[in-house]
VEXDREN-795608 format. One line per field, with one value per residue (C-alpha): x, y, z; residue number from 0. Coordinates in steps of 0.25 Angstrom, whole numbers, plus 5000, padded with zeros to 4 digits. Last residue first. Example, Ala and Ser with C-alpha at 12.3 -4.5 7.8 and 13.67 -1.06 7.14 Angstrom:
# VEXDREN-795608
x <- (5055, 5049)
y <- (4996, 4982)
z <- (5029, 5031)
pos <- (1, 0)
//
This chain:
# VEXDREN-795608
x <- (4404, 4415, 4427, 4428, 4438, 4452, 4458, 4472, 4476, 4484, 4488, 4494, 4494, 4499, 4501, 4497, 4489, 4477, 4479, 4484, 4478, 4485, 4476, 4480, 4469, 4475, 4464, 4462, 4450, 4451, 4443, 4430, 4427, 4434, 4426, 4433, 4425, 4429, 4443, 4448, 4443, 4452, 4464, 4464, 4456, 4459, 4474, 4480, 4489, 4480, 4469, 4474, 4467, 4473, 4469, 4468, 4466, 4461, 4458, 4466, 4462, 4474, 4471, 4465, 4453, 4449, 4435, 4433, 4426, 4431, 4424, 4427, 4414, 4417, 4431, 4436, 4441, 4453, 4460, 4450, 4445, 4455, 4451, 4465, 4465, 4462, 4474, 4483, 4480, 4470, 4475, 4474, 4462, 4467, 4463, 4452, 4456, 4448, 4438, 4440, 4429, 4422, 4425, 4417, 4407, 4410, 4404, 4409, 4419, 4416, 4424, 4436, 4437, 4451, 4453, 4456, 4468, 4466, 4472, 4485, 4486, 4500, 4507, 4510, 4520, 4521, 4533, 4534, 4548, 4549, 4559, 4559, 4567, 4570, 4576, 4565, 4556, 4559, 4555, 4540, 4538, 4527, 4516, 4521, 4524, 4514, 4520, 4510, 4512, 4500, 4501, 4490, 4488, 4482, 4480, 4481, 4477, 4483, 4483, 4474, 4479, 4476, 4476, 4487, 4490, 4499, 4513, 4514, 4517, 4524, 4535, 4525, 4516, 4501, 4491, 4490, 4482, 4471, 4460, 4454, 4440, 4435, 4449, 4449, 4464, 4467, 4474, 4480, 4493, 4496, 4509, 4512, 4526, 4528, 4535, 4542, 4547, 4557, 4560, 4574, 4576, 4588, 4579, 4576, 4578, 4567, 4571, 4560, 4562, 4550, 4535, 4524, 4512, 4505, 4497, 4490, 4491, 4482, 4489, 4494, 4504, 4504, 4498, 4497, 4500, 4497, 4503, 4497, 4503, 4502, 4509, 4505, 4509, 4508, 4523, 4529, 4532, 4542, 4544, 4533, 4532, 4522, 4522, 4537, 4542, 4549, 4536, 4525, 4513, 4516, 4517, 4514, 4516, 4508, 4511, 4516, 4522, 4525, 4539, 4538, 4537, 4548, 4552, 4566, 4565, 4576, 4586, 4585, 4593, 4587, 4589, 4575, 4565, 4563, 4552, 4552, 4540, 4539, 4531, 4527, 4537, 4533, 4541, 4542, 4549, 4552, 4560, 4568, 4563, 4566, 4561, 4558, 4562, 4552, 4557, 4550)
y <- (4851, 4860, 4853, 4851, 4861, 4855, 4848, 4847, 4837, 4839, 4830, 4832, 4822, 4826, 4816, 4815, 4802, 4811, 4818, 4832, 4834, 4843, 4846, 4852, 4855, 4860, 4867, 4869, 4876, 4885, 4882, 4890, 4880, 4870, 4861, 4854, 4844, 4847, 4844, 4856, 4865, 4857, 4864, 4870, 4876, 4883, 4883, 4889, 4879, 4878, 4875, 4870, 4861, 4859, 4848, 4845, 4832, 4824, 4809, 4796, 4784, 4784, 4797, 4810, 4816, 4829, 4830, 4836, 4847, 4854, 4865, 4874, 4871, 4856, 4854, 4841, 4828, 4822, 4817, 4814, 4825, 4826, 4818, 4816, 4801, 4805, 4815, 4804, 4795, 4783, 4769, 4761, 4752, 4738, 4733, 4722, 4710, 4708, 4696, 4688, 4688, 4674, 4667, 4670, 4660, 4657, 4662, 4654, 4662, 4674, 4672, 4682, 4696, 4701, 4711, 4726, 4729, 4737, 4752, 4752, 4757, 4763, 4760, 4772, 4773, 4782, 4780, 4784, 4786, 4784, 4792, 4790, 4797, 4796, 4807, 4807, 4794, 4789, 4803, 4800, 4788, 4792, 4787, 4780, 4789, 4793, 4802, 4805, 4805, 4809, 4807, 4812, 4807, 4814, 4807, 4814, 4811, 4815, 4800, 4793, 4790, 4777, 4774, 4773, 4758, 4758, 4750, 4748, 4759, 4753, 4763, 4775, 4767, 4767, 4774, 4770, 4773, 4780, 4785, 4799, 4800, 4815, 4819, 4810, 4810, 4809, 4795, 4794, 4790, 4789, 4787, 4785, 4787, 4781, 4767, 4772, 4784, 4774, 4777, 4772, 4784, 4789, 4790, 4779, 4780, 4775, 4776, 4770, 4769, 4769, 4767, 4763, 4771, 4766, 4773, 4766, 4774, 4779, 4781, 4793, 4798, 4811, 4804, 4812, 4809, 4821, 4822, 4826, 4829, 4825, 4827, 4821, 4823, 4813, 4813, 4826, 4830, 4842, 4848, 4841, 4838, 4834, 4831, 4834, 4839, 4833, 4830, 4833, 4833, 4819, 4813, 4799, 4795, 4784, 4779, 4765, 4762, 4774, 4775, 4777, 4790, 4794, 4796, 4794, 4799, 4809, 4803, 4806, 4815, 4814, 4823, 4826, 4816, 4812, 4809, 4806, 4802, 4800, 4801, 4815, 4818, 4817, 4824, 4822, 4829, 4823, 4835, 4838, 4837, 4827, 4831, 4821, 4823, 4817, 4809, 4806)
z <- (4808, 4814, 4819, 4834, 4841, 4843, 4856, 4861, 4872, 4885, 4897, 4911, 4923, 4937, 4947, 4962, 4960, 4963, 4949, 4945, 4931, 4921, 4908, 4895, 4884, 4871, 4862, 4847, 4843, 4855, 4868, 4872, 4883, 4892, 4901, 4912, 4921, 4935, 4940, 4933, 4944, 4954, 4949, 4935, 4924, 4911, 4911, 4898, 4890, 4878, 4888, 4902, 4912, 4926, 4936, 4950, 4959, 4948, 4952, 4949, 4941, 4932, 4926, 4933, 4926, 4920, 4915, 4900, 4892, 4880, 4873, 4861, 4855, 4853, 4856, 4848, 4855, 4847, 4860, 4871, 4880, 4892, 4904, 4911, 4906, 4892, 4892, 4898, 4886, 4887, 4888, 4875, 4874, 4871, 4857, 4857, 4849, 4836, 4836, 4824, 4814, 4813, 4800, 4788, 4783, 4768, 4755, 4743, 4736, 4727, 4714, 4712, 4707, 4707, 4718, 4715, 4723, 4736, 4736, 4743, 4758, 4759, 4773, 4782, 4793, 4806, 4815, 4830, 4837, 4852, 4861, 4876, 4886, 4901, 4910, 4920, 4919, 4933, 4939, 4935, 4943, 4953, 4945, 4932, 4921, 4910, 4900, 4889, 4874, 4864, 4849, 4840, 4826, 4813, 4800, 4787, 4773, 4759, 4755, 4765, 4779, 4787, 4802, 4812, 4814, 4826, 4827, 4842, 4852, 4865, 4869, 4870, 4879, 4876, 4867, 4852, 4840, 4847, 4838, 4838, 4834, 4833, 4829, 4817, 4813, 4828, 4828, 4842, 4847, 4862, 4869, 4884, 4890, 4903, 4901, 4888, 4896, 4903, 4917, 4923, 4933, 4925, 4912, 4903, 4888, 4879, 4864, 4855, 4840, 4831, 4834, 4825, 4818, 4806, 4795, 4783, 4770, 4759, 4746, 4738, 4749, 4758, 4769, 4782, 4797, 4806, 4820, 4833, 4847, 4862, 4875, 4888, 4903, 4914, 4917, 4912, 4897, 4898, 4884, 4877, 4863, 4851, 4837, 4835, 4821, 4809, 4802, 4811, 4801, 4796, 4782, 4776, 4762, 4756, 4742, 4746, 4760, 4769, 4775, 4790, 4796, 4806, 4820, 4827, 4841, 4845, 4855, 4869, 4878, 4892, 4904, 4906, 4900, 4885, 4876, 4861, 4851, 4837, 4824, 4822, 4833, 4848, 4858, 4873, 4884, 4898, 4902, 4889, 4874, 4863, 4849, 4838, 4824, 4813, 4801, 4788)
pos <- (295, 294, 293, 292, 291, 290, 289, 288, 287, 286, 285, 284, 283, 282, 281, 280, 279, 278, 277, 276, 275, 274, 273, 272, 271, 270, 269, 268, 267, 266, 265, 264, 263, 262, 261, 260, 259, 258, 257, 256, 255, 254, 253, 252, 251, 250, 249, 248, 247, 246, 245, 244, 243, 242, 241, 240, 239, 238, 237, 236, 235, 234, 233, 232, 231, 230, 229, 228, 227, 226, 225, 224, 223, 222, 221, 220, 219, 218, 217, 216, 215, 214, 213, 212, 211, 210, 209, 208, 207, 206, 205, 204, 203, 202, 201, 200, 199, 198, 197, 196, 195, 194, 193, 192, 191, 190, 189, 188, 187, 186, 185, 184, 183, 182, 181, 180, 179, 178, 177, 176, 175, 174, 173, 172, 171, 170, 169, 168, 167, 166, 165, 164, 163, 162, 161, 160, 159, 158, 157, 156, 155, 154, 153, 152, 151, 150, 149, 148, 147, 146, 145, 144, 143, 142, 141, 140, 139, 138, 137, 136, 135, 134, 133, 132, 131, 130, 129, 128, 127, 126, 125, 124, 123, 122, 121, 120, 119, 118, 117, 116, 115, 114, 113, 112, 111, 110, 109, 108, 107, 106, 105, 104, 103, 102, 101, 100, 99, 98, 97, 96, 95, 94, 93, 92, 91, 90, 89, 88, 87, 86, 85, 84, 83, 82, 81, 80, 79, 78, 77, 76, 75, 74, 73, 72, 71, 70, 69, 68, 67, 66, 65, 64, 63, 62, 61, 60, 59, 58, 57, 56, 55, 54, 53, 52, 51, 50, 49, 48, 47, 46, 45, 44, 43, 42, 41, 40, 39, 38, 37, 36, 35, 34, 33, 32, 31, 30, 29, 28, 27, 26, 25, 24, 23, 22, 21, 20, 19, 18, 17, 16, 15, 14, 13, 12, 11, 10, 9, 8, 7, 6, 5, 4, 3, 2, 1, 0)
//
């Protein structure tokens, strides 16, 4: 199964169902190769974006974020254990010597349960390890959300002009065979169990830019068509001015957006985009899409 990735100009990014490609002005990059690994046993995985991009941006600028979702289903007869791993990485530096692998942040979330999304990975796009991505029953589907943010060092944006990055992401599934019926054996004499080992604490991933700017977390539902949040500046700064748009229509801006933002009478599916000008003289942009809460 193969998905074609699209390379766009002007710091453009596109993520296929299983891949990522990013390019800056004046760069001709190769398309990222993305595929679904062969599933072992009677498991057959399918994706909702076969041959199409999950997300894209025609002019991604430093501080901006793009996101998209993909559904991974099991068309086989056995449950499968899913895994996500990276494929080939092509990182081409621009004339200024900047490499996008140093500035691009990738986050992968399992949003199958929209009320309790799980973070699978949040970190550099070039450092994604193999990830356990849950299990899927025959005929079942899991939902994943990908977010990509371009975070260049302060005052160092121009060094990344003309650079390009292409990264493939590959999903695989392993069949989960039913356990064999054990042969009864005599019960051994009871012995004291050894002390359980202490599991190491996993490091907490850094929050996404949308979280740093104060947007409600991914997967939050809108109860009564209302969302309420307080805008913030990332990295310890303060907000100088801000703009909040609902489905590309500006709702509030300037210093009025510095107070708590409360949006009412929102459609059942709403995209909130914020632009924050911070005291470090940088502008940060992020957006998220929210849905109305399910009726009980």
